[in-house]
C-alpha positions in Angstrom: 131.7 66.2 90.8 133.3 69.4 89.6 136.8 68.2 90.4 136.1 64.9 88.5 135.1 67.0 85.5 138.3 68.9 85.6 140.4 65.8 85.7 138.9 64.8 82.3 139.6 68.2 80.7 142.6 69.5 78.7 144.6 72.4 80.2 142.9 74.7 77.7 139.5 73.6 78.7 140.3 73.9 82.4 141.4 77.5 81.9 138.1 78.3 80.2 136.2 76.7 83.1 138.2 78.5 85.8 138.0 81.9 84.2 136.0 84.2 86.5 132.9 85.7 84.8 133.9 89.2 85.9 137.6 89.4 85.6 140.6 87.8 83.7 143.1 86.4 86.2 145.9 86.0 83.8 148.7 87.9 85.5 150.7 88.4 82.3 148.3 91.3 81.5 149.2 93.2 84.6 151.9 96.0 84.7 154.3 93.4 86.2 154.3 91.6 82.9 155.5 88.0 83.3 156.3 88.4 87.0 153.4 87.7 89.3 153.2 90.4 92.0 150.0 89.3 93.8 146.9 91.3 94.4 148.0 93.4 97.4 146.3 96.4 95.8 143.1 94.8 96.9 144.1 94.8 100.6 145.4 98.4 100.2 142.1 99.5 98.6 140.1 97.8 101.3 141.8 100.0 103.9 141.1 103.1 101.8 137.4 102.6 102.5 137.9 103.2 106.3 137.1 106.9 107.2 139.6 106.9 110.1 142.6 105.9 107.9 144.6 108.3 105.7 146.3 106.7 102.7 148.3 107.2 99.6 150.3 105.2 97.2 153.6 106.3 95.8 153.6 105.9 92.1 156.7 103.8 91.5 157.2 100.5 89.8 154.6 98.3 91.6 153.6 101.1 94.0 154.3 101.7 97.7 151.1 101.9 99.7 151.1 104.0 102.9 148.5 103.9 105.6 148.3 106.3 108.6 146.0 107.1 111.5 147.7 110.4 112.2 149.3 111.9 109.1 146.7 113.4 106.7 148.3 111.9 103.5 145.0 111.2 101.8 141.3 110.9 102.4 139.4 107.7 102.4 137.5 106.7 99.3 134.0 105.6 98.4 134.7 104.2 95.0 132.5 101.7 93.3 134.8 98.7 92.8 133.3 96.5 95.5 134.4 93.3 93.8 138.0 94.6 93.5 138.2 94.0 89.7 141.6 94.7 88.1 140.0 96.1 85.0 138.2 98.8 87.1 141.5 99.5 88.9 143.2 99.9 85.6 140.7 102.5 84.5 140.7 104.5 87.7 144.1 103.8 89.2 144.9 107.3 90.4 141.6 107.8 92.2 141.3 104.3 93.6 144.9 104.2 95.1 145.4 107.9 95.6 148.5 107.8 93.5 151.0 110.5 94.3 154.7 111.1 93.5 157.4 110.9 96.2 157.9 114.6 95.9 154.1 115.2 96.5 154.4 113.0 99.7 157.4 115.0 100.8 155.5 118.3 100.4 152.5 116.9 102.4 154.7 115.8 105.2 156.8 119.0 105.5 
């Protein structure tokens, strides 16, 4: 029934119907601009909840996430973004992803 309803709507109406109540999915508002770069940050952040995994994210263009079982490159997190909302990530990017510079990573590893 829902799909039938969508076939009778204009594109504008469909976008309003499909908009999630908790987050805007329009990728044009992301740091990638008009280039869609997925939502891999959600997978990275999910791994950051595991206590036996160390992780950090190099702060460059779209970021480079690093996970390790051996190298203490960053502690796990217990952040409160359980629904992985981009608006929350945007507010707390450094803490959620453990953003560090390449030089900081080099110092940690040497």
